[in-house]
N, C-alpha and C positions, 0 to 999 in steps of 0.2 A: 307874459304868455308864451314865449318861445321856450322858458325853462318849464312850464307845465308841461307842454306837448312833449319835450324830450324825456320829463318822468314819466309821462303817460306811455308814450314809445316805450320806455324801457320797463317797465311794467307788461304792457302787453306783449313784448317780446319774450319776456319770461314766462309769461303764462302759455305761451306757443310752444315753447321748448319743452316746457313740462307736458304739456297734451300730446306733443308728438311723442315724447319719451313713452308716456302712457299708451298710446296707441302700440307700440312694438312691446312693450313690457308693461304689466300690470303692476308691478311690486311698488313703484313709486305712489302710484296711489293710493295702496294698501298702507304704506308708513305714513302717508299723509293722514289720512283717516285714523290710524292707531295713534298717531302724535295729538291730534285734536280731542281725541277721546281721554287721552292720557292729561292733557292740560285743564279739560273740564274735570277730571276726577281729581286733579291736583288742586284746582278751583275749591271743588265742594268740600274737598277734606280740609282744606285751610280753614274756610268759614266754620266748618263742623267742630274746629279744634278750638277757634276762637269764640265761637257763641256756644259750646256745649250741644251741639245737635240743634240748636234754634235759630229759626229766622234766617233759613236757606234762600235760595234765590226765587222768594216770591214776591217782590217790588219788580215791576218793568224795568226801573233804572237798573237794578242790577243785573237782570238778563241783558238789557242793553250794554252795560259795562262788559260782561262775560263775553258777548258776541264781537264786538269791538277787540276785544282781545284776542280772540280765535282768529278774527278775519287778518288782523295784521301779524300775528306771531305767523300764519300760513306764508306770507309774502317774505317776512323774515327769513322763515327756515329755507324758501326757496330760492332766496338771496344768497344765502350763505352755503348754497350747494349740499345741503343736509341729504337730498334725493338723489344725488349723483354718485355719493360715495358708495363703493360696493364693503359692506359692512365684513365680511370675513376679511378684509386687508386694511380695515379701519386704523388709523393709525394716530399719531400725537395731533395733527393738523385736523382731523375729524372731531377728536375731543375737544379741542378750542373753538372748534364752531358751535358744537353742540352747547356749551357752554355760553359762548356768545349770544346763541340763540334764545337759551331760556333766560338768560340776565334780560335781553332786552324784551322779551315776552312780560317779564315780570314788572319792567320799567312800565310797559305801557299799559298793564293792569292799572297800575297806580295812578296814570294819566287820564287813563278811561274811566276810572272812578272819581276823578276828579271833576273832570268834563261833564260826566253825566248825573253828577250830585246822588251816586248811589251810596255814599257814604260807608265805604269800605276801610274798616280800620287799618291802620297804617303798618300792622304787624302782619295781615294778611299777605300781601305780595313778598316777605319774607318767608313766611311759611310756605305758600306756594311755589317761590323759586326752590326751595327743597326739595320738595315731591315732585315738582317737575324734572328736575336736574336727574333724581333717581329714576322716574317712569321712563322719559325720553333717552335719556344717555345709559343708562344701568342697563334697559332692553337691549341697546344695540350691543353694549359690553356682552352681555351674555350669549347673546346670537353667535358673536364673533368667537368667544370661548367654545361652544358648541359645535361649529365650524372646525375651528382647529382640533378639538378633539378626535372627531369624527374621520377627519384626515388623516390624524396621524394613525390608526388604526389600519387604514389601506396603504399607507406609505411603505415603498420599498427601503428595507434596511441597508445602507453603503456606508463605506469608508473611503475617506479623501486619502491618497497619497500623495503627500506633498502638503508640509504645514507653512509654506512660504505664503507671499502676496497673493499669486495664483489661487492657491488653496483656501484663504481666507476668503476672497472674493467668490469661489464657487459656495462656500458653505454659507456664505450670507445670501446669496441669491437661493438656494435650497431652503432656507426657510421659510421664504414665503411661497416656495411652488406646492404642489399638489402630489407629486410624483416621489419623492425621495426625504427620506431621515436620516441625516449623518450620523453616527453612532460611535465612529473613533477615524482617527488621523493615523497615518503611516507617515515616517518620515527618515531618510537617512542619517542626518544629521544629529549625531549624540546629544549635542546640546538642547535640542528639543524635544528629545524623548522624556516621557513621564512628565509633561507639563500639560496643563489646561488649555484650551481655546473654547472660552465659553461655556464650560463644564463639560467640553468632549476631551477624553484624554489622548494623547498622542503617544503611540506604541514604535517599537523597533518593528522593522519588516522582518526580522529573525524570528519574532513569534507571531507569523500575520495568520497562519493555519489554524492555530488556536485562538487568536482571537476573533476570528470569522466564524469559527464553531462556536466560539463562546457567546458572541454577542449576534448569532443568527443572520450575519450580512450576506446579501444576495450578489451585491456587485461592489467593484472596487473603481472609484473614478480616479485616473491618473490626471493629476493636475501641477504638471512640473515643465512649463513650457520654456525657462531657462534653460534646462538640461540639454544637453547636446541629443538629437535623434537618436542616433547609434544606442546611448545608455536607455532612451525611452523605450527603444525595441527591446534590449536586453530585460529589461524589468518588466514589459508587456510578454514577451515569450516566455518568461521564468514563472509569471503568476498563472499564465494559460496552461503552460504542461501540468500544473498542479490542480487544473479543474477550477479554476477561479474566473467567472466573467470579469472582463477588464473593458474600460471604455477611458479612452484619451479625451481630453479636455482642452482647447486650447485656451491660452491666457487672453486676458481683455485687449493687449495690445495686439496679440496676434489676430484678434478677431478684425480691431479697426484697420490693421495693416491690409488684411485681405477683404476689405470692402469691394474692391475691385473684382476677387474671385467670385463673390457672391452673385454679382451681377452678371459675372461670365457664365455662373452655373444657369442661371434663367435663359441663356443664348445656347447653351449648350446642345439641344435638340438640331437647332439651324445648322449649327458649326459641325456636328454630326452628318446631317444632310448632305452638305456641301452646296446646298441651295437654298434660295428663300422659301419659306411656307408658301404653299398654293393658295392665293385667296380667292373665296367664293364668289359666285355671282349671284346676288340677291335673288333676282325674277326665277333662276333655276330652284333655288331653294324655297322659297315661298310659293311656288305653283303647286305643290304637292301639301301644303301645312296650312298655310293661311285660311282661317275659317274653317277648318275641316277637323274632322275626329281623328285623330291619329292614334295608332296602338304601336307599341313597341315590346316586342318579347324580348325575354332575356334581360329586363331592362337593369338589373343591379349587375352585369357584368361592365368589362373594361370600355367596350365600343356603345352595348346599349345604353349605359349610365350617360356616357357622353354625348349619345343622340339626343336624350332626354333633356340634359343641359343647354343644348342648342334649339333644340325644338321652341322649348318654350319662349324663347326670342322672336320667334316667327309666328305668333297671334293664332294658334291652331283654338280652334272652339273648343277643344278637350284632349288631354293627353292622358291615355290608357297605358299603366304600365303593367307588364305581365311578366311574373319573376317566381320561381320553383323556389326560392331561396330565401327563408322569411327574415333572415337577419340582411341579406343583400337588398331586400325591398323596403324594409325599415330605414336603412340607411340611406338609399337613393331619395326616399319621400321627403325624410328629414333634411337632407340638403336642399332639394326643391324648395321646401317651403320657406327654408331660410332665404335662398337665394331670390324667392320672389318678393321676401320682406325686403332686403337690400337694394333690389333695382327696380322697385314698385312695378312688379308685375302681377298681372292679375288673370292667370291660366287656372282652368280648373283641372287639377291632377287628382286621378284614380288609381290608387294603388292596388293592384290584385293578385292573389295567390293562384298559382296554377302551373300545371305541366304542359307543353306543347302537344304531347303525346295524347292527351287526353282529348280527343276531337269534340265529343259533346260540349265539354268544358267551354273550349277554344269558339266554337259556333254561338255558344251561349251570350258569351260576350260581344261576338262581332255584330248580332242581332240587336242586342239590348241596346246597346249604345250607339248604334247605325254608324260602324266605322267605316270612313273613307280610304284610309293609306295604312298601310301596315309595313313595319320595318321589323324582318325577321332577324334577331341577332341572337337568338337561343340556340346554342350550341355547346358541346363539349371540344373543348380545343385545346387541351393538354396532351399532348401526343403520347409520351409514354402510358398516362393511364389509360387512354382509349384503346393503346395496344394490348393492356393487359385487361381490357374491359368490353371486348368486342361486340357482344350483342347490344349492351346497354348503349354502347356508343353509337351502332348503327339505330337503334330503336329511336335515339333521341336527335342524331343528324339527317336522318334519312325520314323515317316516318313521322317523325316530329313536323320536319318541314311539308310533307305531303297533306300532313292533319291539317296544318294551318292553311295551306292554299285552295285544298277541297272545300274548307268552311268559308274561305273567302270568296270563292268562286261562288259557291251556294247562296251567299249572301249579297253579290254583285260590289263587293270591295271595289274601288275605282284601281287602286295602287297596292302591288305587291313587290318589294325589295328583299332580297336575300342578300346577307351579308356572308361571304366567302372568305377563301384563303387561297395565297398563292400556291399553299401545299394540295389545292386541288390538282394543279398542274403536272401530269405524269406523276402520280402518287407513289411514295415509295413506304405509305404508312397507313393505317387502318383508318386514323383519322383524317389524312386526305383523300382515300378512296370514298369515306362516306360524304364529305363535303362535295366530292364530283358528282356522285350519284345524285344528290340533293341539286346541284346545277340541271343533270339530265331531267330530274322531274321538272322543273320551273322551265325548262326550255320547251320540255312537251306540251305543258299547259300553256304557256306562251302562244304556241303555236295552233294548240287545239280550240281552244276556248277563246272569247272575244269580250267578255263582261269585265274581266280583271286584267290591266296590263301589268306584264311581270318582266322583270329583270333581275341580274345579279351584280352584286360589285365586289371583285377581288382584291384583296391587302394584299400589300407585301408585310415585312414587319413593323409591330406599332409601337413606336418607341414610347415607353412607360406604361404600358398595357402590362397587366398580371402574367408573370411569368417570361416579361421580357429582359432584353440582354443589360439595359442600364442598370435597374433596381438589381439584379444579380452582381455585377461588377461592382455597385457601390456598396453593397453588405460586404463583400470580401475585401475592398481598400479599407473598409472601417474597420474591420478585424484585425487587419495588419497583412493581408495578401495570406498565399499569392492568388494573383488574379488569373484564373485558368480560362485557356482559350485552345480549341481543339485543333486547329490547323493556321499556321501563318498566312496561308492564302484565301482562308474563308471568306466570301464577301455576302452582302445579303443588301435587297433594295429596304428602304426604310421610308416610314411616314409618321406623322404625330398623330395623337388621337384625335385632335381638333380637324385634322385634315381627313382622317378616316372618316370621323363622323358627317363633314361636310361633302365627302365625297356621295357617302349613301343617300344623303338627304337631296343632292345635285340630281343623281343618277335617276332618282323618282320620277323626276319630271320629264326625261329623256327616255326611257325605256318603254317598248311596247311590246315586242314580242318575244321575249327570253333572252335577250342580249345580255352579253358581258360586257361591265364599263371597269376599267381601270385606270389608274392615275399615272401620267409620266412622272416617276420619281426620279429623273436622271440616271446618274452613274452609279452602280451598287459601290457599297462601303467596306472596307477592311475591317473586320472584328477587332484585328491586331489593334489597328488605328485607334479604333473607340476604346480600347484598354487603355491604350497610351495617354489620349486626351483625357479620359478621365483623370486619371493617375495625376495628371499635372492639374487639372482645374479644381480638383480636392485638397490643392497644397501640398504633393508629394514629388517624388523623383523616382523614376523608373530606375530598379536597380538589374543590371545586366552588365556583360564585359565589358562594356565602355564605361560604367560607371559603378563599380563594385560597390560602394558605398552609398548607393540609392535607398530608399524606403521600402518600395514596394516591388517584388518581383513578379515577373509574368510567366508563367508554365505553360509549355504546349503540351495538352493531355491526349492528343491523338484523336482522328476522326470516331464520334461514335457509330456505332451500327446503323447503317443507312443513311447518314447525314450528307448531305450535298454540300460540294465546295460553292457554288453557284445555284443560285435561284431563277424562275424564270416565273412569268404571269399570263402569257398567251399561249394556247395549243395550236393554233395555224396562223397563217398568213393574213387572215381576211381583216384587217384594220383599218378603220375608219377614223377620223376625226367627228367632233361634236359641238356644240354651242359653245363648252369652254375650251379653251386652248391646249389645257393641261390634261384632259380626260379622254381617252380614247375608248372605241366601240369596237367590240369583236363580235364576230358572226364564228361560232364554232360548232364540229361536228357533232348531231345529235342522232340518238337510238330511236329507230322506228319505234312509233307508240305501242305497236302489239307486244315487240319484244321486251320493251320497257315496263309495260304492264305485269308480262309474265313474271320477269325477275321481281319487282313488287311484292306479286302475289306469293311468290317462293319464299322471300325474304321475311314476309310477314309470318307466315307458317313456319319460318325456322326461329324466327325471334320468340314465339308463343312457346316453341319445345325449348327454349334457351340453349340451342344448338349453336356453338360457335362457331364449329367446323363448319358447318352447312353456310352459316352468314360469313365467312370467311371467303370460303369458296365462291358464294354468289358475288360478293365484290369484286373478285378476280375475273368473273366471267362478264361482268356489267360494265367495268371500268375500264376503258382501252388505255394500256400503257402501265397498268397495275401490276404488276409482277413481283411481289415480294420474294425476296431470297429466304428471309429468314423464317422458320418455322411458327406455326402459331402459338403465341406467347399468352392467352386468354387466362387468367389466373385461376378462376374457378373451372375451365376446362381441364387445366393441368391436374387440377386436384381430384377432380372426379375420375379423370383416367388413368390417373398415377404415373403420367408424363413428368420431365424435368420441370420444376418452377420456371416460370415465363422469364423472371429477372435473370435468374441462373443461366439461362438459355440466351438471352440478349449479351450477358458478361461474355459468355465462350464464344459468341459471335464476335465480340469485340477485340478479343485475344487473338482471334485468326488474322487480325489486320488487314480484312478486306477493303480497297480501297473504292478509287471511283475514277471513272473517264469523263474527261470534259472536252466539251466541242463548242464553239461560241459560232453562233449564225446570227446573221443581221437580219432583222425584219422591219420594214417599213422605215427604214433610216435610223431606227433605235436599237440600241445595243442588245441583246438577247442572250440567252443561252439554252442549249440541251445538253443534257448529260444521261449518263447511264449508271445508276448507282445500285448498292446492295444495303438491304436491311431497312432499318427506320430513323426516320428523323426527328429527335426531340425538338421543340421549339425553341430557338434562340430567345 
């Protein structure tokens, strides 16, 4: 009895695993159906050959025999794992499993014929075995060949520099990959040159340019971990000077030895912050999300996408994602679908294409879905680009915010949260000025209207966001250096992307009438220290006067036009605590309503006329402490007026070497800074 129970439990567990796999992926079901169809066809063909087309499955016993064979074969195939194998990577073990399964199926056919008195001739199981092996096994092999041929077309053609152990390990790994195809080896050792490795020729590096051109090679992978780093740098530099793309690949031993570094990389953000990440308070997060319809604008951006990832964990009735970029919207929708499958979540996610400047579209969305909470993350944030596209930057960052706010107020939305930036504080560039004007609009709405609770969240630099310092330095280190830092004393406040998103979600439940919320991010961090730390974490040493044999050099490039040595998060001294110990609330100076409305009216007219000069002038008038020293550098305006190109003007300002005056001020016991600078500040 116990044995029967264990067999029953084993079969039941096997069926459950198959059912769960089928829920996530329909391919196993299709494969099983195909195999059963092929087994049936193999049986019919075997009977046809044996009886010359006469006496096919017409007797009940014959049909019962076939049914028993198919059912038993299903369990045998499941037990052998035929539906867990990824066909494109099918190897020897999978081939053996198919052979075992088909053989067992033929044996079952013979046994079933005996038990049911079907009278199947003894030659039929043998013929059946041949056809079943061809249809079940052969079809899988054909699919594998098709995938390999399709992948070969799209693979990047590469050469491996180094025909030693590391090069061979890399070659074997690339064979099963989907990105690279090895078409040549290079090696300094003359004894290895002109030899073949699995049919791939080893060339002398002296002929590298000719071979690359002849074999249409896109990249060279340097696999020489045993060679001193100085020699590797020489090879890398020599190849790159010839315009060849080079990637340095560590050996297997180096990867194993650096396991500690890999875990260290996962903690790099905390190391850079100099503090533990701020934990969210669940009641603050859920207050504006649970059982509510939530709209995120700019859902495909760094912050917007992270908001979406976190929101689906807090039980919203529905998540609406509004995004102007089709590709970004597709990416985040696909990611969230997979996230819900992986984490067993069931939130209705609706992706919508649209521009926040189109008020009719925004209003229709809010009313149609009865939105309760809006997180407005849509904005142009790349400082140099906004500086050179003044009108569009103002339209999107200022008028886009106004459009969403007006639609929210008209529809009775409960909560509106603006995602802002520390560059809105005493801005030195167009992007910061547009975000500050957007804040002023939110403050005005929060004071004048009561249906929608309005607040703003101001960030420091977000680690890992697009255009942030970590990806930039990582790319420079991977390229062999140098890592460029503008000034040895430049510091920034930092927060992680999850912290930024959690700050937005928590502020929504605390905001009422246009308050600004900021995260207490501890002490600012020196950018130079980040560069040094990253170089060490990625397994290199810093090359400087103290260590001339180091791997990566750090170069001081000089402050860019308008770049601040220090950032600040608050404009005034009216700072208060909140329900969260690490989140501060600030009451800041507002513009009189009539004056603000007059500015907005003029701004709309200037944008309609595409008058970059008027837009720039209005930003200076409306945003206190915004007094740019550099001239207007809008690219289209410069082109139409015959002025010097904007980029050239910025370069000329940089050459003038204007600096920054820095003064530290204490505010509410927290370190803060105030400065007067010139020009524009490209985002770190």
